[in-house]
VEXDREN-2710 file (C-alpha; in Angstrom, 1 decimal):
% VEXDREN-2710
k/r/px/py/pz
1/UNK/16.9/1.6/34.9
2/UNK/14.6/4.5/35.3
3/UNK/11.1/4.7/33.8
4/UNK/12.0/7.2/31.1
5/UNK/14.9/5.0/29.8
6/UNK/12.7/1.9/29.8
7/UNK/10.0/3.7/27.9
8/UNK/12.5/4.9/25.4
9/UNK/13.7/1.3/24.8
10/UNK/10.1/0.2/24.3
11/UNK/9.4/3.0/21.7
12/UNK/12.5/2.5/19.8
13/UNK/11.9/-1.3/19.6
14/UNK/8.7/-0.8/17.5
15/UNK/8.9/0.6/14.0
16/UNK/6.8/3.6/13.2
17/UNK/4.2/3.2/10.5
18/UNK/4.4/6.2/8.0
19/UNK/1.9/6.8/5.3
20/UNK/3.5/7.6/2.0
21/UNK/3.5/11.2/0.8
22/UNK/2.5/11.2/-2.8
23/UNK/5.1/13.8/-3.6
24/UNK/7.8/11.3/-2.7
25/UNK/6.3/8.8/-5.3
26/UNK/8.1/10.6/-8.1
27/UNK/11.4/9.3/-6.9
28/UNK/10.4/5.7/-7.6
29/UNK/12.0/4.5/-10.8
30/UNK/9.8/1.5/-11.5
31/UNK/6.7/2.9/-13.3
32/UNK/4.3/0.3/-11.9
33/UNK/5.4/1.0/-8.3
34/UNK/5.4/4.7/-8.9
35/UNK/1.8/4.5/-10.2
36/UNK/0.8/2.3/-7.2
37/UNK/2.4/4.7/-4.8
38/UNK/0.6/7.6/-6.2
39/UNK/-2.9/5.8/-6.2
40/UNK/-2.6/4.4/-2.7
41/UNK/-1.2/7.6/-1.1
42/UNK/-4.2/9.7/-2.0
43/UNK/-3.8/10.9/-5.6
44/UNK/-6.6/8.7/-6.8
45/UNK/-7.4/5.3/-8.5
46/UNK/-6.9/6.7/-11.9
47/UNK/-3.1/6.2/-11.4
48/UNK/-3.7/2.5/-11.3
49/UNK/-4.5/2.4/-15.0
50/UNK/-0.8/3.1/-15.7
51/UNK/0.2/-0.2/-14.1
52/UNK/1.2/-2.9/-16.6
53/UNK/1.2/-5.8/-14.2
54/UNK/-2.4/-7.2/-14.1
55/UNK/-2.2/-8.4/-10.4
56/UNK/-0.6/-5.2/-9.1
57/UNK/-3.2/-3.1/-11.1
58/UNK/-6.1/-5.0/-9.5
59/UNK/-4.5/-4.7/-6.0
60/UNK/-4.1/-1.0/-6.7
61/UNK/-7.7/-0.5/-7.7
62/UNK/-8.8/-2.5/-4.6
63/UNK/-6.7/-0.4/-2.2
64/UNK/-7.4/3.0/-3.7
65/UNK/-11.0/2.5/-4.1
66/UNK/-11.7/0.3/-0.9
67/UNK/-13.7/-2.1/-3.1
68/UNK/-12.8/-5.7/-2.1
69/UNK/-14.5/-7.0/-5.3
70/UNK/-11.4/-5.8/-7.3
71/UNK/-9.4/-8.5/-5.5
72/UNK/-11.2/-11.2/-7.6
73/UNK/-9.2/-10.1/-10.6
74/UNK/-5.8/-11.2/-8.9
75/UNK/-4.8/-14.6/-10.3
76/UNK/-2.3/-15.4/-7.6
77/UNK/-4.0/-17.0/-4.7
78/UNK/-1.8/-15.5/-2.0
79/UNK/-1.9/-12.0/-3.4
80/UNK/-5.7/-12.2/-3.7
81/UNK/-5.9/-13.2/-0.1
82/UNK/-3.5/-10.4/0.9
83/UNK/-5.7/-7.9/-1.1
84/UNK/-8.9/-9.1/0.7
85/UNK/-7.1/-8.7/3.9
86/UNK/-6.0/-5.1/3.1
87/UNK/-9.4/-4.0/1.9
88/UNK/-12.6/-4.0/4.1
89/UNK/-16.1/-3.5/2.8
END
């Protein structure tokens, strides 16, 4: 196997990380997920206020603002830990 073919296999084996484009968030039918998408893809923390699920709203505020202190409002232990891992102060 030549070097180029080997490199191609390695590149294809790893998924690419793609940041969400806020214009694509409008296609999400779930209103909570749509607001979360908009807030975390750069449209601002204000979109988090439209989220009805308390835990998701707190996660949204934490991710959109970068304030780890927002994670403390999440009731579920695992989601709270995930929130803290995703945000860095």
